[in-house]
Structure formats: structure tokens, C-alpha cells
N, C-alpha and C positions, 0 to 999 in steps of 0.2 A: 361537868360544868358547875358543880356545886362548890360555892366558895368555902364551905365548911369542911370539905373532905381533904384529906392529906394528899390524895393523888393529884390535886390541883397545884400543889406547891412546886416551885422550881427546885431542881436539884442544884445545890450551891456550887459544887465543883464544876459542873458542866456549864453553868452560866458564866463562871469566871473564865473558863476556857474559851467559850464563845466570844466573850468580850475581848480577850487577848487576840483571837483571830480577827475580830473586827478591826482592832487597832492596827494590825499588820497589813490588812487588805484595803484600807481606805484609799491610798493613792491609786491602786489599780482600778478602782471603781469610780474614780472621780467623774469620768465622762458619763457614767450611768446616772449619777446624782444630778449632773448639770443638764443633761439633755434627754434622758430616756424616761423619766418619771412623768406619767400623765395622771393627774389626780382630778381632772375635770369630770364632772357629772352633771346631768341635766335635771336632777331632782335629789331631794333627800330620800334615800331608800328606806323602806321598812321591810324586814324579812324575819327569818327564824332559823333555829338550829333543827336539824333533821337527823335522826338516828335509825331510821327504818331502812330495810333492804329493798332494792329495786324489784325483787321478785314479788313483793307485796304491793307494788304501786298500781293504782287505778287512775285512769285519765280524769275522772271526775274530781279527784283530789286537787288537781291544778285549778279547777274552777272554784272550788271551795276556798283555796288559799287566796286567789286573786279577788274573789268576792269579799273576802275579809279585809281587803285594802292593802294586801302585801304587793309590793312592786318588785321585789327581788326574791324569787322563790328558790329554795334549796332543794336539790333533787334527792330522792332516795339514793342510797349507796349502791352504785353499779359495780357488780362483781365482774371484773375484767375477764376471768376465765370461764364464766358460766352464763352471763346474761346476754340478751339479744341486743346488738347494736342498732338494729332496725327499730326495735321498740323504743329504745332510748331516743333515737332521732325523731320518731313520731311524737314523743313527749316534747322535745324541743320545738318542733313545728307548731304544736298546739299552744305552747307558751307564747310563741311569736304572734299567733293569731289573737291571743288575749292581751297583747301589748305590754307584757311584763318581761323582765330579764331573769336569768338564772345563775345561781352558783351550782356548779356540777361537782359531784363526788364520785370518785373512782377508787376502789379499794387499793389497787396496786400502785396508786400514786400518792397514798398517804406517806408522809415523810419517813416513817420508820421502815418502809420498804427499801430505802436506799441501802441500809445495812443488811436487811434480810435477803434481798435479791441481787444486790450489787449495783454499782453505778451504771455499768454498761446496759444492763437489762432495764433499769429504771429510765435511762435516757431513751432507749428504744420504745418503751411503752408510752412515755410522754410524747414522743414524736408521732406515734400512731394515734394516740388519743387526740392530739391537736388536729390531725388530718380528718379524723372521723367526726369529732364533736366540737373541738375548740374554735373552729372558724364559723360556726353557726352564729347568725346575727343576734340571737337571743342570749348567747352565753356571755356573761359579764366576767366571771372569774371561776377559778377552780379551788376547791378546798384541799389543802395539803396537811394541815395540822391545826388542832384546836389550841393547845397551849405548849409553850416551849419545854416545860419541865420534862427531863428524861430523854429528850430526842434532839438536843441542841445541834450537834454536829450534823445529824441527818437533815434537820430543818434547813440549816445553812446551805447544804449541798443541794437539796431538793429545790430551794428557792433559786439558786444559781442556774440549775438545769432548766427550770421553768422559764427563766428570763431569757436563756439562750435559745431554747427550742420553740417556745410559744410566747414571743414578746408582746403579743397583743392582749394576753390574758393577765388579769390582776389576781392578787390573792390577799386575803386579810389575815394577818397574824394576830390572834387574840391572846393577849397577855394574861387574861383573867384578872384577878385582883393584883394591882401592881405593887402591893406591899413587899413581897419577896424580892422583886426587882430593885426596889428602893434600898433594901438591906444589902443586897449584893453590890450595888453601885457604890454605896458608901464605903464598903470594905475595900473597894478598889480605888477609892478617892475619886469616884466619878459621880456626877449628878445624874439623875434620870435623863436629863436633857442630853448629857454627854453620851450616855448609852444609846439613846435613840438616834443621835446624830451618826453614830457608828452603824447602827442597824440599817439605816436608809440606803446609803450607797452600796453596802455589801449585798443586800438582797434585791435592790431595785424596786422595792415596794413603795407605793405612795399611800398605803393604808396601814393603820395599826389600830387594834381594838383593845378594849378592856371589858371586864364584867363586874357588876356590882348588884347585889340583891338586897342589901341590908335596909334599903329604903322601904321595904314592905314588912318589916318586923313590927308587930303590934305591941301595945301595952306601954308600960312605964319607960322602956328604953327607946321608944320610937324616935324621940328628938335626937338622942345621941346617934342612933343609926342613920338618920337622915343626914346628920352632920358628916358622918363618914362617907356617905354617897357623894355629897358635894365636895368633900376633900379629894376624893378620887377623881372626880370630874375636873376640878381645878388643876390638880397636879398633872393629869394627862394633857390638858390643853396647854399648860405652860411648858411642859417638856417637849411637845411636838411642834409648837409654832416655829422655832428656829429651823426645823427640818422641813417645814411646809407640808406636813403629813395630814391627811384626812383622818379624823378619829371616829371610830365606830363604837357604839356602846351596846353591850349585851345586857338587857334588862329582863326582869322576871315576869313571867306570865302564868306560872303554875305554882301550886302549893308544894312545899317541900321543907322538911325540918322546921326551923323557926320562921321560914318565909311563907306568908299567907298569900293565897291567890288574890290578885288585885281586884278591887272594885273598878267600876267604870271611871270614877274620879281618879283612881291611882294609875290606871292605864294612861289617861290624859296627862296626869302629873309627870309620870316618868318620861313619856315621849317629848313633851314640851320643854321640860327642864333640860333634858339632854340637848335638844336643838338650840334652845335659847343660850346655852353655855358654849355652843360652837360645834357640837357633833354633827357629822355629815351622814350618818346612817344609824338606824336602831335595829338590832336583831333580838327577837324575843326568845327566851328560854322558858318554856318550849311550846311548840304548836300542838303536838299530838302526844297523847299518853300511850303507854304500852301495857300489855297484860303482865309483863314481868318488869317492874320498875320501882321496887322499893315503895317508899311512901309518896311518890309523885302522884298528883291528882289535880282535878279541876283545871285542866288545860283547856284551851279553846275547843279542841276536838278530843273526845274521850277515847278510851282504849278499844271501843267498838266502832270507831269511825263516825260517831254521831256528834253533832254540834251541841255544845253546852251553852248556858247563859253567858259564859265568859267570851265565847266566840262573838256573840252579838254586841257585847259591850266593847270589845276590842275593835270590831268592825265599825261601829259608829265613830269611835275616836280616830281611827286611821283614815276613814273616808273623809271626815271633816278636815283633818289635818292636810291631806293631799289636795282637797278642793281649794283651801284657802292659802296654804303655806308651803306645800311640798316642793314646788318648783322655785319659788322666789328665794327661799332660804339657801338653795344651792348656789345662788348668784351673789350671796352676801358673805362678807368676811367678819368673823367675830373679833371685836376689839377688847371689850371689857364687860365685867359683870359686877353689879353692886346689889347688896341686900338692903331692904327698907325695914327698919325696926323702930317706928315712930314712938311706940309705947313701951319700949325696953322690955320686950317679951323674950329676949334671948333667942331670936330667930335669924341671926346672921350666921350662916352655916359655912363650914368647910374651909375657913381661912380666907374667904372672899372679903372684899372691902365693904364696909358700911357706907351707905350713900351719904355724900356730903354735898352741900350746895355748890352748883357749878360743875357737877359731874357730866360725863358723856361729852367731853371736849368743850365744856362750858355751855352746853345747850339747855340743861335742866337746872332750874333754880331751886325748886322744891319737889320732893316726892314723898308722899305721906301714905302709910298703910300699916296695919298691925301685922300683916304677913305679906311681904311683897318683894319682888326682884325687878331690877331694871337693867337691861343689857344694851350695849352699844355696838352697832354694826356699820360697815361701810360697803358700798358696791364698787365695782371696778373703775367707775368714773369719779370716785371720791364722794358720792352722795351719802348722806347721814340717815341712819335708821335707828329707832329705839324700840325695844321690846319691853312691855310691862307684863308681869306674870304673878298670879296669886300662888304663893308657895305653901299654902295650907292644903293638906290632902283631904280635908273633910268639911271645911266651912267656906262659904262664899265670903269674899273680902272685897273691900273697895280700895282703889288706889287713886290718889289725887295728884295731879301734875301741874306744875307751874314752870313755864319756859323762861329763859333769859331773853334779853333784848336782841341777841344774835339770831333768834328764830323769827322768820317772817310768816311761816304757815306750817301746819302739821296735819297730816291726813292719815287716818287708819286705813290700811290696805286689806282688801278682801279679794277672793278669787285670784290669788297669786299676782295681785297688782292690777287686775283688769277693772276693779271697782275701788273707788276711793271715797271716804267719808271725811269731810272737813271737821276737825275738832278744834280748830284754832279760834280762840276768843281773846279779846283784849278788854280788860276792866276799864270802864269808862271814867272812873274816878282816879284810880291809881296808875293807870296805864300799864299795869302788869299783864303779862301774856300767860294765859292759863288754858288748860284743857278740861278742867272740871274733874268730876268724880266718876270713876269707872268701876262698876261692880262686876267681878269676875268669879266664875265657878272655880272649884278646886283645880289647880293646875292649868286653868285657862290662860292663854296669852293673846296679846294683841300686838301687831306690828305697825309702827308709826313711821311714816316718811317725813323727814324734816326738810324744810326749805328755808 
């Protein structure tokens, strides 16, 4: 999962071959694209990557993960030939009692096993897994591959078999850093959007993911690296909107190489910026350390299974997010993002637009802040919503808003919309509509409903 390691990079020839296969197979899968993709979820999920074996699983781990605010738990890796199906089902039953969902991992269903064991055996194992585990109400999806590089043909076949044998299960294809995909697409005269439009009908997946950790690099390069993070966010959202894909972000929660372990403010910043820019889930890399793991350290749970200070920082951030925003954002559609750079501090990142008067469909007249972001959303009924967010990772910042005459009222939403606070004011002298000044912690966001 490390963005700096060569093993993460896509193998060029195989990606090109995969793209060619996509192009040839689009007509055959048109019905899948039109009718079979279900991307609806009832919440913005938070979860994590898990590299531990099921033989080391203990039931109290589920409780620790759920208590940290995770809503989508990733199972330890179940060894199909050795582990107890009964024990695995008991784990699923306990997860259901906790009110969470699970991504399950079965070693013989990783995509590379298509070549290793043959398509017939893979299909038989998939069918047996679906009967044993896949129909359990707590199972959200199955993990078949982390990143495409090196296993493209296997991935494509595994995805097709999964869709045929276990149509109710989802899977998330994590592209990692999309830079290599961009390069390959350009060499084939394709945009990233074109590549993803091919990916969707062939695989039947309604989800696609990316990973970016550069936003936690400290020191003089921090601003440049934050810019790269927002660039990846923007490019993924722009490329996936035509295919109506849900985008899942893999963000960093452990120290490794130049990436530092996040502060509480950085956990909040990562989660909220991803959601404010349109992502529908966040998976943390990683939740638990291992005794043999290079320089990885300072994860929420250490190599001895003990909770670290990072656990409690992440717990506060996630629990607060789910209480106020986790459900309502799942019902909203991201339209646009603007950066606010009132004092010319060069904090308009990633190729996003700089705020101009009348943005957000003509709803916002002025937005002022030294470090700010304003995002525009709509609900299924056409209702308008605005997000304001402090884009500093370290300093509390204020955002001042003034609305246009199109706005009749504006309410900040709490508790997933069950509580509203009216922020609408009209200047008695000028008649201008304004919301005043909001001080926000690093990465803090507020959701405003516009009428």
C-alpha cells in the first residue's frame, strides 16, 4: 500500500492489454452498466486495510474496531484450506450484533488465484464461499485485489466470476496513486475518464478507489504535497462522475517512510476533505501494526494489540463525523469545490477553482478566509447544500459568508440533519444576506442547507 514502493506501480503492458479487452467487451456488458450496478449506501463508511491472518483473530478485536468508529470492518485473511468456517461465521454474527458491516478476505479468492488454481476451481470456490459467508447480512463486499499492477487479466476474470456467482456482493478496486494510470491512458489516447468508463461495464463494479498519503509529509514540502493530494482527489472525481461511480479514498493513519503518523487535526482534515470533495468512503492505511513490518509504526493499534494515542485521536474524529455527517452525506451528490484564498497565500490546491462571487449556482456572493474551501452539493430532490471547511492542518481559521438574493434562509445541520441552527441574517442597512464569521478547527467542516 505504500505509494513510494515500486511494487505499487502498474505494469504498463498489462494495463494496455486490459484496456484493449475493455474496449472489445463494452457492448456485451452494456446491460450490466445500465441495470445491475447498485452504488446506493446508507452512510459514508469508514474502514481500514487488514493484513493479518484469521488464525490470529480474537473476537474482542471487532469491538475495538467498532468502538474506534469504524463502520466497515475488514476481516483477517481467511485461509480457505485451513481455517474454521464456523469461527468465521461467529465473527460475522458478532459484527451484525455490533451494527457494522464487513469486507471479507478469503485467500483462495484473491485475483491471482485465477491463474494459480484455474478458472474452474476459482469459480467453484467463489460459489462455495458465497453460500457459506457471502449471504450473511453483515457482509458488504469481498476483497479480491488491492491494486491492478501485475494481475490485470486475473483481476478482470475474477471480477466477472464474482458478478456472475455472487451478484449481491460488491468489491472495491483500489487503483493506488492514479498517476501510472494517467500515463497509460495518455499513451492509448484515452483520458482517465475513458479508461474508467470502460472499467465500469466490464467489471460491474459501482466502486473504485485510490490511495494518497502525501498530505502527511511534514516540513518545507508540505504545501506541495497537499497540492498533490487535492490533485488526485479532483482527477478521480472528475474521471468517475460520467460513470456514476462511488469513489473510496485510502488515507494514511500510520507512520512510514516520509509519511508521519497523523495528529488528531490531520485525521479530521483527511476524512473531511475527502468527503467534502465527494468521496463516499474512507479506508485507513493501516489500523494495526505487525512485529515484522519494516518501519511502519504508530498505528491506532500497535504490534502487541494495544491501543495507542492515535487510536483515541482517530476515535474522536470518526465518532463525531458519524454523529453529525456520516448518514446525511451519503444522500448528497457532490457538484463542485472551490478554494478560498482571500489573502493570496497560494492555498488554492490541486487545480480546483478559486472562489469567485456568485459561485455554488449563484448562491454565495462572498466567501472570505486565509485557508478555506467551499463545496456545493445537491440532494435527490434538488435541494442545495454548501460545505465550508478550514483547509489548514494546524491553525484555526475563520470563514466569512455572504449569500446572494437567491437565498431565503440558511441552516447549519447537525446530527445528520435532525438538528438545524439558523445562520441566516440580513443586514438592516444594505439588505445584504450574510451568515457572519465561523471559526473552524483544522479540517473542521460545517454543512449548510440553503432555502
